[in-house]
LUMLO-547295 format. One record per residue (C-alpha): x, y, z. Coordinates in steps of 0.001 Angstrom, whole numbers, plus 500000, padded with zeros to 6 digits. Layout:
<sites>
XYZ
...
</sites>
This chain:
<sites>
500000500000500000
501300503458499121
502092505796501979
499005507794502898
499082511585502825
496785513701505019
495954517392505346
494503518762508585
493290522356508665
493685524248511932
496268521699513013
498477523869515169
496390523679518349
493491522023520117
491631519163518466
493464519644515173
496775519248516984
495537515986518482
494347514759515078
497744515493513531
499452513568516297
497144510575515950
497398510366512169
501194510632512275
501320507888514896
499174505772512550
501876506110509881
500466508859507657
502487511784506397
500553514721507817
500457518258506460
499630520426509457
497668523408508188
498005526677510083
496951530203509214
500127531588510803
503197529770509383
505193530376512574
502482528647514627
502525525734512201
506294525378512403
506186525407516205
503444522772516371
505190520513513851
508395520693515867
506532519799519053
504957516797517317
508051515538515500
508324512454517714
504860511301516562
505929510780512944
506144512672509667
504435516046510134
504992518925507738
503688522430508444
501838524129505609
500377527619505368
496584527352505130
494040530081505776
490659528486505084
489044531911504699
491389532675501777
490678530840498511
494175531564497195
495707529986500301
493537526880499874
494628526369496271
498279527001497140
498203524398499921
496623521697497763
498962522510494865
501981522160497139
500865518779498474
500214517437494990
503546518792493769
505432517162496628
503434513930496992
501386513451493845
498404512390495919
496169513290498857
494459510512500766
492834512140503793
491423515602504406
490313516706507870
488408519979507827
489027520985511419
489592524764511328
486716526618512917
485540529727514714
482821530342517327
482375534124517610
478759534513518712
478194532406521818
475683534706523486
474234536739520637
470580536317519738
469712535499516144
467406538524516297
470407540835516625
473104538760514907
475460540976512902
475480539805509281
479241540413509159
479718537907511984
477539535385510159
479510535825506935
482862535468508695
481706532339510520
480559530733507285
483818531695505553
485802529697508095
483410526922509151
481685526190505852
483125527778502711
486718526876503567
485757523227504036
483644523350500877
486533524619498746
488978522135500241
486540519321499430
486125520579495880
489895520523495359
490690517307497236
487842514988496310
488484514892492528
492069513863493334
490771511139495637
488291509886493039
491065509505490477
493077507544493048
490034505416493901
490794506158497547
490043509034499885
488815509892503361
487247513254504214
486346514209507772
484395517369508526
484709518390512167
481248519552513188
479560519785516583
476593518524518561
475339522077518032
475180521390514311
472287518978514829
468830520276513937
467541519531517419
470166521794518979
469191524939517114
468099527733519420
468140531521519659
471814531993520640
475121531011519050
473290531036515738
476194531787513398
478160528816514685
475171526474514769
473985527388511278
477484526977509850
477866523508511385
474378522452510282
475343523489506747
478617521591507056
476664518450507928
474416518825504892
477453519454502709
478935516195503988
475899514255502800
476042515918499390
479726515171498795
479299511599500059
476479511038497563
478614512459494750
481382509949495536
479265506820495674
481256503853494370
484604505694494273
486007504420497599
485951508011498842
484378508186502293
482998511554503410
481796511803507009
481209514404509691
481778514139513426
481338515877516747
484305515882519118
482045516780522035
482865519536524508
486661519501524622
489071521374526850
490687523705524261
490989527447523725
487547527330522075
485967524856524487
487280526496527640
488749525102530838
485406523748532117
485030521268529257
484978517640530439
486721515975527475
490397515776526602
491880516640523231
492633512941522725
488989512042523288
487860514764520919
490312513763518197
489733510004518306
486673509804516039
488278512048513416
491367509824513352
489155506752512996
487172508268510125
490343509460508362
491702505907508321
488549503894507616
488894500604505737
487285500281502327
484251498694504003
483787501707506280
480771504020506324
480208507205504356
477748510075504663
477411509680508443
477525511872511552
479509510406514460
480611510974518031
482824508501519881
482768506294516755
478989505896517018
476306507385514731
474403510322516207
471227512125515196
471387514786512517
</sites>
């Protein structure tokens, strides 16, 4: 089997950092995407004992940066086997949808939805040609329809859209051995999750690592937490 190549967006900290570590330990060459190249270099150095991890500049809110990152990976490796869309933002925790600033909504979708969408559009055709690919979209319990409420609306709407996007890309790849799934890490102790969160980074990252390394018989088009299907 050829060496597997993975790209993880937002890999320099938090859950993304844990995903990079786990994939490298599983034997993949991991491109650790970071908006700030210095942050990416630092994280890759910290993780060097885990395996082959290469920092790469990737700002998911910048289409040019997305294309440059994919082009570099294909130039250096000639393939891309796993994409983990982990980068995210949560700017409106307490704001009511009745007063939500449209600029905040747009910025949230740029990072949480459109960046993942563009990365999928670039990566999945490569994976289809290879007849192998694994895409993991890092969502949230708050992206489930039943969780929608009056606050945190920008984040919730962006993750709900990410889940629907997952189903659409999975359907488009039927029969190509390209698995596209979404997952919730749960409430994890990170900069975004806060110090009161009950779950560790390792617990949050585990399902993403599992989905990024699924066997050919693995599922596609699903929504998971702790390796188990959850309600949309």
